[in-house]
VOMIGU-651064 format. One record per atom (N, C-alpha, C): atom name; x, y, z; residue number from 1; residue in three letters. Coordinates in steps of 0.001 Angstrom, whole numbers, always signed. Example, Ala and Ser with C-alpha at 12.3 -4.5 7.8 and 13.67 -1.06 7.14 Angstrom:
% residues 2
name;east;north;up;resi;resn
N;+13190;-5690;+7800;1;ala
CA;+12300;-4500;+7800;1;ala
C;+13200;-3300;+7800;1;ala
N;+12850;-2250;+7080;2;ser
CA;+13670;-1060;+7140;2;ser
C;+12900;+30;+7870;2;ser
***
This chain:
% residues 94
name;east;north;up;resi;resn
N;+58730;+1667;-13505;1;met
CA;+59914;+1764;-14339;1;met
C;+59567;+1527;-15809;1;met
N;+58656;+576;-16058;2;arg
CA;+58268;+284;-17437;2;arg
C;+57639;+1492;-18111;2;arg
N;+56783;+2186;-17351;3;gln
CA;+56119;+3362;-17923;3;gln
C;+57129;+4449;-18256;3;gln
N;+58118;+4632;-17397;4;leu
CA;+59150;+5627;-17660;4;leu
C;+59898;+5289;-18940;4;leu
N;+60253;+4018;-19115;5;leu
CA;+60940;+3598;-20336;5;leu
C;+60049;+3786;-21564;5;leu
N;+58754;+3546;-21405;6;phe
CA;+57799;+3759;-22494;6;phe
C;+57836;+5217;-22952;6;phe
N;+57758;+6144;-22002;7;tyr
CA;+57735;+7556;-22358;7;tyr
C;+59083;+8053;-22891;7;tyr
N;+60164;+7523;-22373;8;ile
CA;+61485;+7871;-22906;8;ile
C;+61593;+7397;-24352;8;ile
N;+61078;+6201;-24630;9;gly
CA;+61066;+5679;-25994;9;gly
C;+60262;+6560;-26932;9;gly
N;+59127;+7053;-26461;10;ile
CA;+58291;+7941;-27275;10;ile
C;+59056;+9213;-27629;10;ile
N;+59701;+9799;-26643;11;val
CA;+60467;+11033;-26882;11;val
C;+61569;+10779;-27898;11;val
N;+62268;+9665;-27782;12;cys
CA;+63344;+9350;-28732;12;cys
C;+62806;+9184;-30146;12;cys
N;+61667;+8526;-30280;13;ile
CA;+61057;+8362;-31606;13;ile
C;+60725;+9722;-32203;13;ile
N;+60136;+10590;-31393;14;met
CA;+59702;+11887;-31906;14;met
C;+60869;+12800;-32264;14;met
N;+61947;+12700;-31515;15;ile
CA;+63121;+13523;-31821;15;ile
C;+63763;+13068;-33127;15;ile
N;+63743;+11769;-33368;16;ser
CA;+64437;+11235;-34539;16;ser
C;+63675;+11445;-35843;16;ser
N;+62388;+11792;-35791;17;cys
CA;+61607;+11997;-37012;17;cys
C;+62074;+13261;-37720;17;cys
N;+62094;+13213;-39032;18;gly
CA;+62608;+14321;-39832;18;gly
C;+61707;+15533;-39847;18;gly
N;+62206;+16646;-40386;19;gly
CA;+61467;+17886;-40456;19;gly
C;+60653;+17983;-41735;19;gly
N;+59412;+17566;-41682;20;lys
CA;+58507;+17606;-42825;20;lys
C;+57850;+18992;-42878;20;lys
N;+57517;+19465;-44063;21;thr
CA;+56840;+20751;-44194;21;thr
C;+55392;+20525;-44631;21;thr
N;+54529;+21493;-44302;22;phe
CA;+53100;+21375;-44564;22;phe
C;+52575;+22666;-45178;22;phe
N;+51491;+22530;-45952;23;asp
CA;+50864;+23685;-46588;23;asp
C;+49917;+24425;-45646;23;asp
N;+49423;+23735;-44623;24;ser
CA;+48484;+24369;-43697;24;ser
C;+48612;+23741;-42315;24;ser
N;+48067;+24447;-41338;25;glu
CA;+48069;+23936;-39975;25;glu
C;+47198;+22674;-39886;25;glu
N;+46096;+22652;-40622;26;ala
CA;+45209;+21478;-40627;26;ala
C;+45937;+20249;-41172;26;ala
N;+46739;+20439;-42215;27;ala
CA;+47508;+19325;-42781;27;ala
C;+48527;+18808;-41771;27;ala
N;+49127;+19704;-41003;28;met
CA;+50093;+19293;-39989;28;met
C;+49399;+18480;-38894;28;met
N;+48235;+18958;-38437;29;trp
CA;+47501;+18237;-37401;29;trp
C;+47098;+16841;-37880;29;trp
N;+46661;+16746;-39124;30;thr
CA;+46280;+15449;-39692;30;thr
C;+47472;+14502;-39664;30;thr
N;+48628;+14988;-40064;31;tyr
CA;+49846;+14184;-40073;31;tyr
C;+50232;+13766;-38649;31;tyr
N;+50183;+14697;-37708;32;leu
CA;+50588;+14411;-36331;32;leu
C;+49671;+13395;-35663;32;leu
N;+48382;+13455;-35981;33;lys
CA;+47411;+12573;-35327;33;lys
C;+47306;+11191;-35969;33;lys
N;+48005;+10972;-37056;34;asp
CA;+48011;+9660;-37713;34;asp
C;+48994;+8750;-36959;34;asp
N;+48485;+7679;-36327;35;pro
CA;+49374;+6800;-35544;35;pro
C;+50541;+6216;-36340;35;pro
N;+50398;+6063;-37645;36;glu
CA;+51488;+5531;-38476;36;glu
C;+52731;+6413;-38442;36;glu
N;+52543;+7713;-38235;37;asn
CA;+53667;+8659;-38230;37;asn
C;+54364;+8745;-36876;37;asn
N;+53811;+8105;-35868;38;gln
CA;+54401;+7967;-34538;38;gln
C;+54573;+9277;-33770;38;gln
N;+53789;+10287;-34084;39;tyr
CA;+53821;+11514;-33294;39;tyr
C;+52770;+11479;-32194;39;tyr
N;+51908;+10484;-32230;40;ile
CA;+50928;+10264;-31176;40;ile
C;+51086;+8831;-30690;40;ile
N;+51079;+8684;-29384;41;gln
CA;+51194;+7361;-28775;41;gln
C;+50033;+7204;-27803;41;gln
N;+49412;+6038;-27818;42;thr
CA;+48307;+5780;-26904;42;thr
C;+48575;+4481;-26146;42;thr
N;+48054;+4446;-24935;43;lys
CA;+48227;+3253;-24102;43;lys
C;+47118;+3249;-23063;43;lys
N;+46630;+2060;-22746;44;glu
CA;+45627;+1931;-21694;44;glu
C;+46250;+1189;-20513;44;glu
N;+46096;+1762;-19328;45;val
CA;+46638;+1174;-18104;45;val
C;+45530;+1188;-17056;45;val
N;+45164;+10;-16582;46;asn
CA;+44138;-126;-15533;46;asn
C;+42857;+644;-15853;46;asn
N;+42387;+558;-17074;47;gly
CA;+41141;+1209;-17471;47;gly
C;+41271;+2694;-17784;47;gly
N;+42465;+3231;-17708;48;val
CA;+42697;+4644;-18026;48;val
C;+43444;+4719;-19356;48;val
N;+42881;+5457;-20295;49;ser
CA;+43514;+5632;-21604;49;ser
C;+44394;+6865;-21579;49;ser
N;+45637;+6700;-22017;50;phe
CA;+46592;+7796;-22098;50;phe
C;+46906;+8053;-23561;50;phe
N;+47009;+9311;-23912;51;ser
CA;+47385;+9693;-25268;51;ser
C;+48421;+10813;-25160;51;ser
N;+49559;+10617;-25786;52;leu
CA;+50627;+11603;-25762;52;leu
C;+50883;+12057;-27192;52;leu
N;+50723;+13366;-27435;53;leu
CA;+50856;+13936;-28775;53;leu
C;+51954;+14993;-28781;53;leu
N;+52905;+14822;-29667;54;tyr
CA;+53977;+15813;-29833;54;tyr
C;+53408;+17072;-30466;54;tyr
N;+53807;+18224;-29954;55;lys
CA;+53351;+19505;-30486;55;lys
C;+54570;+20282;-30984;55;lys
N;+54758;+20367;-32300;56;pro
CA;+55933;+21044;-32857;56;pro
C;+55992;+22533;-32497;56;pro
N;+57182;+23054;-32496;57;thr
CA;+57422;+24457;-32177;57;thr
C;+56572;+25394;-33030;57;thr
N;+56462;+25113;-34318;58;asp
CA;+55726;+26028;-35198;58;asp
C;+54240;+26115;-34868;58;asp
N;+53666;+25089;-34264;59;leu
CA;+52270;+25193;-33832;59;leu
C;+52150;+26148;-32649;59;leu
N;+53107;+26119;-31751;60;leu
CA;+53113;+27052;-30629;60;leu
C;+53322;+28484;-31127;60;leu
N;+54202;+28633;-32092;61;val
CA;+54448;+29953;-32690;61;val
C;+53173;+30481;-33329;61;val
N;+52483;+29632;-34088;62;ala
CA;+51259;+30048;-34775;62;ala
C;+50182;+30507;-33794;62;ala
N;+50134;+29898;-32616;63;gln
CA;+49144;+30291;-31610;63;gln
C;+49375;+31708;-31102;63;gln
N;+50609;+32136;-31070;64;glu
CA;+50938;+33443;-30509;64;glu
C;+51038;+34564;-31537;64;glu
N;+51094;+34214;-32807;65;leu
CA;+51257;+35245;-33832;65;leu
C;+50044;+36163;-33889;65;leu
N;+50312;+37428;-34071;66;thr
CA;+49242;+38403;-34238;66;thr
C;+48975;+38589;-35722;66;thr
N;+47952;+39356;-36030;67;glu
CA;+47586;+39571;-37423;67;glu
C;+48692;+40258;-38220;67;glu
N;+49417;+41151;-37585;68;asp
CA;+50500;+41865;-38272;68;asp
C;+51841;+41170;-38059;68;asp
N;+51859;+39876;-38339;69;lys
CA;+53072;+39082;-38124;69;lys
C;+54176;+39487;-39094;69;lys
N;+55408;+39319;-38618;70;asn
CA;+56571;+39577;-39467;70;asn
C;+57652;+38555;-39124;70;asn
N;+58665;+38495;-39941;71;gln
CA;+59709;+37483;-39766;71;gln
C;+60425;+37623;-38429;71;gln
N;+60606;+38848;-37962;72;gln
CA;+61286;+39067;-36685;72;gln
C;+60467;+38468;-35538;72;gln
N;+59157;+38660;-35585;73;gln
CA;+58288;+38099;-34550;73;gln
C;+58316;+36569;-34601;73;gln
N;+58276;+36004;-35789;74;ile
CA;+58317;+34548;-35962;74;ile
C;+59628;+33992;-35421;74;ile
N;+60751;+34612;-35778;75;asp
CA;+62062;+34151;-35302;75;asp
C;+62169;+34236;-33785;75;asp
N;+61633;+35309;-33209;76;ser
CA;+61669;+35481;-31758;76;ser
C;+60875;+34383;-31051;76;ser
N;+59693;+34060;-31576;77;leu
CA;+58878;+33015;-30970;77;leu
C;+59495;+31634;-31165;77;leu
N;+60104;+31393;-32311;78;arg
CA;+60778;+30104;-32532;78;arg
C;+61927;+29930;-31542;78;arg
N;+62643;+31007;-31278;79;lys
CA;+63735;+30950;-30311;79;lys
C;+63183;+30687;-28906;79;lys
N;+62075;+31339;-28577;80;lys
CA;+61450;+31178;-27267;80;lys
C;+61038;+29728;-27020;80;lys
N;+60409;+29099;-28006;81;tyr
CA;+59891;+27744;-27841;81;tyr
C;+60855;+26654;-28304;81;tyr
N;+61888;+27014;-29041;82;gly
CA;+62762;+26029;-29660;82;gly
C;+63652;+25242;-28721;82;gly
N;+63810;+25696;-27486;83;glu
CA;+64714;+25015;-26556;83;glu
C;+64116;+23745;-25951;83;glu
N;+62814;+23572;-26071;84;tyr
CA;+62143;+22474;-25391;84;tyr
C;+61263;+21681;-26350;84;tyr
N;+60854;+20496;-25910;85;leu
CA;+59872;+19695;-26628;85;leu
C;+58545;+19824;-25899;85;leu
N;+57459;+19944;-26646;86;tyr
CA;+56143;+20119;-26052;86;tyr
C;+55230;+18968;-26451;86;tyr
N;+54428;+18521;-25475;87;phe
CA;+53517;+17404;-25681;87;phe
C;+52176;+17729;-25041;87;phe
N;+51116;+17185;-25611;88;asn
CA;+49803;+17213;-24979;88;asn
C;+49545;+15811;-24448;88;asn
N;+49271;+15718;-23154;89;leu
CA;+48945;+14446;-22534;89;leu
C;+47466;+14456;-22192;89;leu
N;+46735;+13478;-22726;90;ser
CA;+45313;+13338;-22449;90;ser
C;+45100;+12042;-21705;90;ser
N;+44216;+12107;-20699;91;met
CA;+43871;+10907;-19940;91;met
C;+42356;+10817;-19868;91;met
N;+41829;+9615;-20034;92;ser
CA;+40386;+9429;-19898;92;ser
C;+40110;+8058;-19284;92;ser
N;+39008;+7987;-18608;93;arg
CA;+38619;+6737;-17957;93;arg
C;+37202;+6402;-18377;93;arg
N;+37017;+5143;-18735;94;gly
CA;+35659;+4708;-19077;94;gly
C;+35457;+4870;-20518;94;gly
***
């Protein structure tokens, strides 16, 4: 139950953070991976390290864009991914 509350708390923190803009994808990744900004949460349980990283919609959109991107394609992909929240969960032991 504690772990469930932990993850629910993480989601609430990430939803409440404002919409910051970035000049590049690298700048966004740097911001997201900085623990002070609370978009990444880490925890160790029984020797297993867990890391949960929020992945904004625009990063998913950027992955799918082709070289001949246009506003219609961007809007379509934002609509496709905009209904959900996406996270990367990493686990490691040792």
